[in-house]
Structure formats: structure tokens, C-alpha cells
C-alpha positions as CSV (number, residue, x, y, z in Angstrom):
1,M,-29.7,139.0,-18.2
2,F,-29.2,142.3,-16.2
3,S,-31.1,141.1,-13.3
4,Y,-28.6,138.0,-13.1
5,I,-25.6,140.1,-13.2
6,L,-27.1,142.6,-10.7
7,A,-27.5,139.6,-8.4
8,V,-24.1,138.4,-8.7
9,L,-22.7,142.0,-7.9
10,T,-24.9,142.4,-5.2
11,G,-23.8,138.9,-3.6
12,V,-20.3,139.8,-4.2
13,A,-21.2,143.6,-2.6
14,T,-22.6,142.0,0.3
15,F,-19.9,139.5,1.0
16,V,-17.3,142.8,0.6
17,F,-19.5,144.8,2.9
18,D,-19.8,141.6,5.5
19,L,-15.9,141.4,5.7
20,M,-15.4,145.3,6.0
21,T,-18.0,146.0,8.7
22,K,-16.3,142.9,10.4
23,K,-12.9,144.4,10.0
24,Y,-14.3,147.7,11.5
25,I,-15.8,146.1,14.8
26,V,-12.6,144.3,15.5
27,A,-10.3,147.3,15.0
28,N,-12.5,149.8,16.6
29,F,-14.1,147.7,19.6
30,E,-13.0,145.7,22.6
31,L,-14.9,142.3,22.9
32,Y,-18.4,142.7,24.6
33,D,-18.3,146.5,24.0
34,T,-21.6,147.7,23.2
35,R,-22.3,150.9,21.5
36,E,-25.9,152.9,20.7
37,F,-26.1,152.8,16.6
38,I,-29.8,153.8,16.0
39,P,-31.3,154.7,19.3
40,G,-33.7,152.3,20.6
41,L,-33.8,150.3,17.6
42,I,-30.0,148.9,17.1
43,D,-27.0,148.8,19.0
44,L,-23.5,147.5,18.1
45,H,-22.4,145.0,20.8
46,Y,-18.9,143.1,19.7
47,I,-18.9,139.4,20.2
48,H,-17.6,136.0,19.0
49,N,-20.1,133.3,18.0
50,T,-18.7,129.7,17.8
51,G,-21.9,128.3,16.9
52,A,-24.9,129.0,14.6
53,A,-27.8,131.1,15.4
54,W,-28.7,131.1,19.1
55,G,-25.5,129.6,20.0
56,I,-26.9,126.1,18.5
57,L,-23.6,123.7,17.9
58,E,-21.4,125.9,19.9
59,G,-17.8,125.0,19.4
60,K,-18.7,122.8,16.5
61,T,-16.6,124.4,13.8
62,W,-16.0,121.7,11.3
63,L,-19.4,120.6,11.5
64,L,-20.9,124.1,10.8
65,L,-18.2,124.5,7.9
66,V,-19.3,121.2,6.3
67,F,-22.9,122.1,7.1
68,T,-22.6,125.8,5.1
69,F,-20.5,124.3,2.4
70,A,-23.0,121.5,1.8
71,V,-25.9,124.3,1.7
72,M,-24.3,126.6,-0.8
73,A,-23.4,123.3,-2.9
74,L,-27.0,122.3,-2.9
75,C,-28.2,125.8,-3.5
76,I,-25.8,126.4,-6.4
77,G,-26.4,122.7,-8.0
78,Y,-30.2,123.4,-7.7
79,L,-29.6,126.6,-9.7
80,I,-27.8,124.9,-12.4
81,K,-30.5,122.0,-12.6
82,T,-33.3,124.7,-13.2
83,K,-30.9,126.3,-15.6
84,N,-31.8,129.7,-14.2
85,K,-35.5,129.5,-14.7
86,S,-36.2,132.2,-12.4
87,R,-34.4,135.5,-11.4
88,L,-36.4,135.4,-7.5
89,L,-34.4,132.0,-7.5
90,F,-31.1,133.3,-8.6
91,W,-31.6,136.4,-6.1
92,A,-32.1,133.9,-3.5
93,I,-29.1,132.0,-4.0
94,A,-26.9,134.8,-4.7
95,L,-27.8,136.3,-0.8
96,V,-27.7,132.7,0.8
97,V,-24.0,131.8,-0.9
98,S,-22.6,135.3,-0.1
99,G,-23.9,135.1,3.4
100,G,-22.7,131.5,3.8
101,F,-19.2,132.5,2.1
102,G,-18.8,135.5,4.9
103,N,-19.5,133.4,7.9
104,M,-17.5,130.4,6.4
105,C,-14.5,132.5,5.9
106,D,-14.6,133.7,9.7
107,R,-14.8,130.4,11.2
108,I,-11.8,129.4,8.9
109,F,-9.7,132.8,9.5
110,R,-10.7,133.6,12.8
111,D,-10.4,130.2,14.7
112,G,-13.8,128.8,14.6
113,K,-15.1,132.4,15.6
114,V,-17.9,134.5,13.5
115,V,-17.9,138.2,14.5
116,D,-21.4,139.3,15.5
117,F,-22.1,142.6,16.2
118,L,-25.8,143.9,15.4
119,H,-28.4,143.6,18.1
120,F,-31.8,144.8,18.3
121,E,-31.9,147.0,21.3
122,F,-35.8,146.7,21.5
123,F,-35.5,142.6,21.8
124,P,-32.9,142.1,24.2
125,T,-32.9,138.4,24.0
126,F,-32.6,138.0,20.2
127,P,-29.2,136.8,18.9
128,V,-26.2,139.0,18.2
129,F,-25.8,138.8,14.3
130,N,-23.7,140.3,11.1
131,V,-24.4,141.4,7.5
132,A,-23.8,137.7,6.4
133,D,-26.5,136.5,8.6
134,C,-28.9,139.2,7.1
135,A,-28.3,138.1,3.3
136,I,-28.9,134.5,4.7
137,V,-32.4,135.2,6.2
138,V,-33.4,137.5,3.2
139,G,-32.3,135.0,0.5
140,S,-33.9,131.9,2.8
141,G,-37.1,134.1,2.7
142,L,-36.8,134.7,-1.0
143,L,-36.0,130.7,-1.4
144,M,-39.1,130.0,0.6
145,L,-41.3,132.7,-1.4
146,Y,-40.2,131.2,-4.6
147,F,-40.9,127.6,-3.7
148,I,-44.3,128.9,-2.7
149,I,-44.8,130.5,-5.8
150,D,-43.4,127.5,-7.9
151,T,-46.0,125.1,-6.0
152,V,-48.9,127.3,-6.7
153,K,-47.9,127.4,-10.6
154,E,-47.5,123.6,-10.6
155,Y,-50.6,123.0,-9.0
156,K,-52.3,125.6,-11.5
157,N,-50.8,123.8,-14.3
158,K,-51.8,120.3,-12.8
159,K,-55.5,121.6,-12.4
160,Q,-55.5,123.1,-16.0
161,D,-54.4,120.0,-17.5
162,K,-56.8,117.9,-15.7
163,D,-59.6,120.3,-16.5
164,A,-58.6,120.0,-20.1
165,D,-58.4,116.3,-20.2
166,I,-62.4,116.4,-19.1
């Protein structure tokens, strides 16, 4: 039970941290300003993103809002369907939902623009991103790990059942 509570608190903290970092950037940077953060690794580069990753669906705010809401609803629905059978699944969904909610709030309250500011200095063509994006990526990675583990377990169980029938 503690792990589930911690996952929810982490999701809420991630959402709040995302909002705080975006507020800080907007208040202390001019649009397109760049400042070194971790030399040679990450710089802070303030931009507005009206699309998804790599500018996909640029300007399609309503489509992105509907898609984000649908993904978050599917994640929560799947979690309810599985009756919290896995802490890993719960953590993954807590991160995906908190990140999705952070970017969705930006799209709603910033006229379709998401504040992005983290940039890999060593990888100049990589898109600028934010804390919510990090949560979505980590949560999605955990979801993939969960499905891989679940598939392997299911395969082993079927194999054991088949071997028992022989």
C-alpha cells in the first residue's frame, strides 16, 4: 500500500514541480533565451511548443488535447481494470498521467503553447523539453517494461499449464 501512496505523491509532486519550473522560466527568461545549466550537458532554452515532440502536429491544439485526455483515460481505465495488480504499472501510469496533465494544463491556459526549456547541449538536434515530458518518457518506459514482464510471465504460465497437461 505504501508504494501506491508514494506513486500518487510522486505524480502530484512531479506535476507541481513541472508547473513551478515553467513558471520560473516564464518569469526569468525572455522567449528564446538560452543559459547554461550543466555545462556541456544541459542548457536552459525557453521556447513555446505548439505541437508534440519534434513539433509533430504543430498548431493542432484541440487534437493534442483530445489525444492527451484519451491516453490518460486509457491508462487510468487499464489500471482500474487490472485492479492495481502491479506496483510497476501503478508507478508508470502515475508518471504518464502527471506529465500528461502538466502539458495539458499548458495547452489550455497558455493558448495552446507548452513551455519547454530543457535542452541537451551535446545533442543539438534533440527537441527542447520540460519536466512533464520527462515524466511521460519515464512512465512510458516503465509501461513497456511492465508489458514485457507481464508477457513473459504469461508465456511461462501457459507453458507450465501445457507441460502439466502432458
